[in-house]
C-alpha positions in Angstrom: 25.7 -67.4 54.0 26.0 -65.9 57.4 29.9 -65.5 57.1 29.7 -63.8 53.7 27.1 -61.3 54.9 29.2 -60.4 58.0 32.3 -60.0 55.8 30.4 -57.6 53.5 29.2 -55.5 56.4 32.8 -55.3 57.8 34.1 -54.1 54.4 31.4 -51.4 54.1 32.1 -50.2 57.6 35.9 -50.0 56.9 35.3 -48.0 53.7 33.0 -45.6 55.5 35.6 -45.2 58.2 38.4 -44.6 55.7 36.3 -42.0 53.8 35.6 -40.2 57.0 39.3 -40.1 57.9 40.1 -38.8 54.3 37.6 -35.9 54.7 38.9 -35.0 58.1 42.5 -34.7 56.7 41.3 -32.6 53.7 39.4 -30.3 56.1 42.5 -29.7 58.3 44.6 -28.9 55.2 42.1 -26.4 54.1 42.0 -24.7 57.5 45.7 -24.5 57.7 45.9 -22.9 54.3 43.3 -20.3 55.1 45.1 -19.3 58.3 48.2 -18.7 56.4 46.6 -16.4 53.8 44.9 -14.3 56.5 48.1 -13.6 58.5 49.4 -10.2 57.1 53.0 -9.9 56.5 54.7 -7.1 58.5 55.8 -4.2 56.4 59.4 -2.8 57.0 59.5 0.6 58.7 60.4 3.5 56.5 64.1 4.2 56.7 66.8 5.9 54.7 68.1 3.2 52.3 69.7 3.1 49.0 67.7 2.6 45.8 69.2 -0.9 45.5 67.6 -1.9 48.9 64.2 -0.5 47.8 64.3 -2.5 44.7 65.1 -5.6 46.7 62.3 -4.9 49.1 59.8 -4.5 46.3 60.7 -7.8 44.8 60.8 -9.7 48.0 57.5 -8.3 49.6 54.4 -10.3 49.3 51.4 -8.0 48.6 47.7 -8.9 48.7 46.0 -10.2 45.6 44.1 -6.9 45.0 47.4 -4.9 44.8 49.0 -7.6 42.5 46.2 -7.1 39.9 46.7 -3.4 39.8 50.5 -3.6 39.6 50.7 -6.0 36.7 51.4 -4.0 33.5 50.4 -6.9 31.2 46.9 -7.0 32.5 46.6 -3.3 32.2 47.5 -3.5 28.6 44.8 -6.0 28.0 42.0 -4.0 29.7 43.0 -0.9 27.7 43.2 -2.7 24.4 39.7 -4.0 25.0 38.4 -0.5 25.9 39.7 0.9 22.5 37.5 -1.4 20.6 34.4 -0.4 22.6 32.2 2.5 21.5 33.1 6.0 22.5 30.4 6.2 25.2 31.7 3.1 27.0 35.3 4.3 26.9 34.2 7.6 28.5 32.4 5.8 31.3 35.5 3.7 32.0 37.8 6.7 32.1 35.6 8.3 34.8 35.8 5.2 37.1 39.6 5.0 36.9 41.7 6.5 39.6 43.8 9.7 39.1 47.0 7.7 39.4 46.1 5.4 36.6 44.9 8.1 34.1 48.3 9.4 33.0 49.7 5.9 32.4 46.6 4.9 30.4 46.7 8.1 28.2 50.3 7.3 27.3 49.3 3.8 26.3 46.1 4.6 24.4 47.8 6.7 21.9 47.5 5.0 18.5 50.6 3.5 16.9 51.4 4.0 13.2 50.0 0.6 12.4 46.7 1.1 14.3 43.5 2.1 12.4 41.7 5.0 14.1 38.0 5.5 13.1 36.2 8.9 13.8 32.7 8.1 14.7 31.7 11.8 14.5 32.6 11.9 10.7 31.1 8.5 9.8 27.6 9.4 11.4 25.9 11.8 9.0 22.4 13.0 9.0 20.2 11.6 6.2 19.4 13.9 3.4 15.7 14.9 3.0 14.0 13.0 0.1 12.2 14.9 -2.6 8.5 13.9 -2.6 7.8 15.7 -5.9 9.9 17.5 -8.4 8.5 20.1 -10.7 10.0 22.0 -13.6 9.9 25.8 -13.4 8.5 27.7 -16.3 8.1 31.4 -17.1 7.2 31.6 -20.7 4.7 33.0 -23.3 3.7 31.0 -26.3 1.3 31.3 -29.2 -0.3 28.5 -31.2 -3.0 27.1 -33.5 -5.4 24.2 -32.8 -8.1 22.2 -34.7 -10.6 19.8 -33.4 -14.0 18.3 -33.6 -17.0 18.5 -31.2 -20.6 17.9 -30.5 -23.2 20.6 -30.1 -26.8 20.5 -28.8 -29.4 23.4 -28.7 -32.2 22.5 -26.3 -35.9 23.0 -26.3 -36.3 23.7 -30.0 -39.7 22.0 -30.3 -41.2 24.6 -27.9 -40.2 27.4 -30.3 -42.1 25.9 -33.2 -45.2 24.4 -31.6 -47.3 25.7 -28.7 -48.5 22.3 -27.3 -51.6 23.9 -25.7 -53.9 21.6 -27.8 -53.8 18.0 -28.1 -50.8 17.3 -30.3 -51.2 15.5 -33.6 -47.5 15.3 -34.2 -44.3 13.8 -32.9 -40.9 15.5 -32.5 -37.4 14.4 -32.3 -34.4 16.6 -31.4 -30.8 15.7 -31.9 -27.3 17.3 -31.7 -24.7 17.6 -34.5 -21.0 17.1 -35.0 -19.3 20.4 -35.5 -15.7 21.4 -36.6 -13.4 23.8 -34.7 -10.3 25.8 -35.5 -8.7 28.5 -33.5 -5.6 30.5 -32.4 -4.5 31.1 -28.9 -1.8 32.6 -26.7 -0.6 31.1 -23.5 1.3 32.6 -20.6 2.7 30.2 -17.9 4.4 30.8 -14.6 5.3 27.4 -12.9 1.9 25.7 -12.2 -0.3 28.7 -13.1 -1.3 29.6 -16.7 -3.6 31.9 -18.5 -5.0 31.2 -22.0 -6.5 33.7 -24.4 -8.1 32.1 -27.5 -10.5 32.7 -30.3 -12.2 29.7 -32.0 -14.4 29.3 -34.9 -17.1 26.6 -34.6 -20.8 25.9 -35.0 -23.7 25.7 -32.6 -26.1 23.3 -34.3 -29.0 21.0 -33.7 -31.8 19.3 -35.8 -35.6 19.1 -35.2 -37.6 16.5 -36.9 -41.5 16.7 -36.8 -44.0 14.1 -38.1 -47.5 15.4 -38.6 -50.2 12.8 -38.5 -52.4 14.9 -40.8 -51.3 14.3 -44.3 -48.4 12.1 -43.1 -45.9 14.9 -43.5 -42.3 14.9 -42.4 -40.6 18.2 -41.7 -36.9 18.8 -40.9 -35.6 22.0 -39.5 -31.7 22.4 -39.1 -30.4 25.2 -36.8 -26.8 25.9 -37.7 -25.1 29.0 -36.4 -21.5 29.8 -37.3 -19.9 31.5 -34.3 -16.6 33.1 -33.3 -15.9 32.3 -29.7 -13.4 34.5 -27.9 -12.5 33.1 -24.5 -10.2 33.5 -21.5 -9.3 30.6 -19.2 -7.1 29.9 -16.2 -5.0 26.8 -15.9 -3.7 24.9 -13.0 -1.0 22.4 -13.8 -1.5 19.4 -11.6 1.7 17.6 -13.0 4.4 18.8 -15.2 2.2 18.9 -18.4 -1.2 17.9 -17.3 -3.7 20.7 -16.4 -7.2 21.6 -15.5 -8.8 24.9 -16.5 -11.8 27.1 -16.0 -12.9 30.1 -17.9 -15.7 31.9 -19.9 -16.4 32.2 -23.6 -18.7 34.3 -25.7 -20.2 33.0 -28.9 -20.7 35.7 -31.5 -23.1 34.4 -34.3 -21.9 35.2 -37.8 -25.3 34.2 -39.4 -28.2 35.0 -36.9 -30.8 33.5 -39.3 -29.0 30.2 -39.8 -32.1 28.0 -40.3 -32.8 25.6 -43.0 -36.2 23.9 -43.5 -37.3 21.0 -45.7 -40.2 18.5 -46.0 -41.5 15.5 -47.9 -44.1 17.5 -49.7 -44.4 17.2 -53.4 -42.9 19.6 -55.9 -46.2 21.3 -56.2 -45.8 22.6 -52.6 -42.2 23.6 -52.9 -43.2 27.2 -52.5 -44.7 26.3 -49.0 -41.3 25.1 -47.8 -39.6 28.2 -49.0 -42.1 30.5 -47.3 -41.8 28.5 -44.1 -38.0 28.9 -44.2 -38.3 32.7 -44.5 -40.7 32.9 -41.7 -38.3 30.9 -39.4 -35.4 33.1 -40.3 -37.2 36.2 -39.8 -38.7 35.2 -36.3 -36.0 33.1 -34.7 -32.7 35.0 -34.4 -29.5 33.9 -32.8 -27.9 36.4 -30.3 -24.8 36.9 -28.2 -24.3 33.8 -26.1 -22.1 33.6 -22.9 -20.8 30.1 -22.0 -18.8 29.2 -18.9 -16.0 26.7 -19.7 -14.4 23.7 -18.1 -11.4 22.0 -19.6 -8.7 19.4 -19.1 -5.7 19.0 -21.2 -2.0 18.3 -21.9 0.5 21.1 -22.6 4.1 20.5 -23.3 6.5 23.4 -23.2 9.2 20.9 -24.4 7.9 20.0 -27.8 5.0 22.5 -28.1 2.1 19.9 -28.3 -1.3 20.8 -27.0 -4.4 18.7 -26.5 -7.5 19.5 -24.6 -11.2 18.4 -23.9 -13.4 21.4 -23.4 -17.1 21.7 -22.3 -19.2 24.9 -22.6 -22.7 25.5 -21.3 -24.7 28.4 -22.5 -27.0 29.4 -19.6 -28.5 32.2 -21.6 -31.0 31.8 -24.5 -29.3 31.4 -27.8 -32.4 32.1 -29.9 -34.6 35.1 -29.5 -38.1 34.9 -30.8 -39.5 38.1 -32.3 -43.1 39.1 -32.5 -44.7 37.2 -35.3 -48.1 36.0 -36.7 -46.8 32.5 -37.7 -47.4 30.7 -34.4 -43.9 30.7 -33.2 -43.3 31.1 -29.4 -40.8 32.2 -26.9 -39.1 29.5 -25.0 -35.8 28.8 -22.9 -33.2 27.3 -25.2 -29.7 26.7 -23.7 -26.8 25.2 -25.6 -24.1 22.6 -24.9 -20.7 22.4 -26.7 -18.1 19.6 -26.2 -14.8 20.1 -28.1 -11.8 17.9 -28.5 -8.8 19.8 -29.9 -5.1 19.4 -30.6 -2.6 22.1 -31.4 1.0 23.3 -31.6 2.7 26.3 -29.9 5.9 28.2 -30.4 7.6 30.4 -27.7 7.6 34.1 -27.8 10.0 34.5 -24.7 12.7 32.2 -23.7 12.4 30.2 -20.5 14.1 31.7 -17.4 
């Protein structure tokens, strides 16, 4: 055991000594090589010599590594070829860093050959065109047309005209509106998004009053129906190409100021009472000129001439005037409401510009 251990130690020591010797040899070789590289080679003094001698001297002279990199034409070609593929900004920066001696050589090499593909970045980069947010057709046109429709009319506070209400009422009342027809003609002038409408419509202002009297269990029915011609003027604002909103004013001219009809459930014996009551109502309660502001929304196509609108009118004045009478009828505020839905068709008078 002791001999094997001592032999092992000797072998390890020998290996370490051999490794140290090898390292010393490598270090010496490295130092010798470094000394050789640092010793500059003497340059020959300038003298008048023939071109052949200068060529020989250039080929035999050993230059430092830095001068060798610059003098190699192949490596110059590689650098220039890589710079052509770079963006225009990087090429400009590289050209500024280069020496004045290298610039004429590189300019001659950078010229594209017939097989090369040259890309002009100034032409390929274009400013984006502005996008249109909304496109609208331009109109300048005058048209005339006709329209028909149906509506709903209400005359308010009719019970206050017939009954006083100062004493305890012995009756009940019910008021309701009525469906009314409408027909009219109109002219339309439009300039782009603005339009003006002149119209004259025939329609009714109508409501019904039902009264039930507890004494005698009598039911009475009074119908107020006034035929009116309504001239109007309205301004339009086209929100989209064909959709618009409008505002205006109308004036209802009653054709039958005494348009009242009265009936009851009395027997035929008292038919004369109903006729007399009707005459008293027509004589006392008279329709008059009525001003109505208007609001409307609609569709107006200048391409196919189709018109459609929904119109609301409110009569802020009293429609019915109460004359002095001995029959027990009273003065009271009575406004009116009119809602119309119409469709129509127009034809152009002037061509679109």
